[in-house]
C-alpha positions in Angstrom: 0.2 0.1 0.2 3.0 2.3 0.6 4.6 1.4 -2.6 1.1 2.5 -4.5 0.9 5.6 -2.7 4.6 6.5 -3.6 4.2 5.4 -7.2 0.8 6.5 -8.2 -0.5 9.1 -5.7 0.4 12.6 -4.8 2.0 14.0 -1.6 1.5 14.5 1.4 1.5 10.7 2.4 1.4 9.2 5.8 1.6 5.8 7.1 -0.3 4.9 10.4 -0.1 1.6 12.2 -2.8 0.5 15.1 -2.3 -2.6 17.1 -4.9 -3.6 19.4 -6.2 -6.8 21.2 -7.6 -8.5 17.9 -6.6 -6.6 15.0 -3.6 -4.8 13.0 -4.8 -1.7 11.2 -2.3 -0.3 8.8 -3.4 3.0 7.1 -1.9 5.0 4.3 -2.9 8.4 3.5 -2.1 10.2 0.3 -3.0 13.4 -1.5 -4.6 11.9 -4.5 -8.4 11.9 -5.3 -8.1 9.1 -7.5 -9.3 5.7 -6.4 -6.9 2.9 -5.4 -5.7 0.7 -8.4 -7.3 -2.6 -9.0 -5.8 -5.7 -7.2 -3.7 -7.6 -9.9 -3.7 -5.0 -12.6 -1.1 -2.9 -13.1 0.0 0.0 -15.7 3.5 -0.9 -15.7 3.1 -4.4 -17.1 2.6 -8.0 -16.4 5.0 -8.3 -13.8 3.4 -5.8 -11.5 0.4 -5.1 -9.6 0.3 -8.1 -7.2 0.5 -5.8 -4.2 -3.3 -5.2 -3.4 -4.2 -8.7 -4.5 -1.7 -9.8 -1.8 -3.5 -7.5 0.9 -6.7 -8.6 -0.5 -5.8 -12.4 0.0 -4.8 -11.6 3.7 -6.6 -9.1 4.9 -10.0 -6.8 4.7 -9.1 -3.6 3.2 -10.9 -0.4 1.9 -10.8 3.1 1.2 -11.9 6.3 2.9 -12.2 9.6 0.7 -11.0 12.7 2.4 -11.5 16.2 1.4 -7.7 16.3 0.0 -7.0 12.7 -0.8 -7.8 9.0 0.5 -6.7 6.9 2.9 -6.3 3.0 2.1 -6.6 0.6 5.0 -6.1 -2.9 5.7 -6.9 -4.9 9.1 -5.5 -8.2 9.8 -6.6 -10.5 12.6 -4.0 -11.2 15.0 -5.5 -13.6 17.4 
């Protein structure tokens, strides 16, 4: 998710990691209003685009729209 923010989105970018009793939540904020990329698809060719597919296979994830960008988040169970 961080790589996607660096390669495809505008600054500013921030990473937040929150661990509680049951879940690990990772949030990546960026300044781009664009939707996140489609898991398994990359404009950089066939050997790219697997990052969000891996996130999707391991975690729940989604996007929160912000006034000046978005937050892409993923939650993994730790228990």
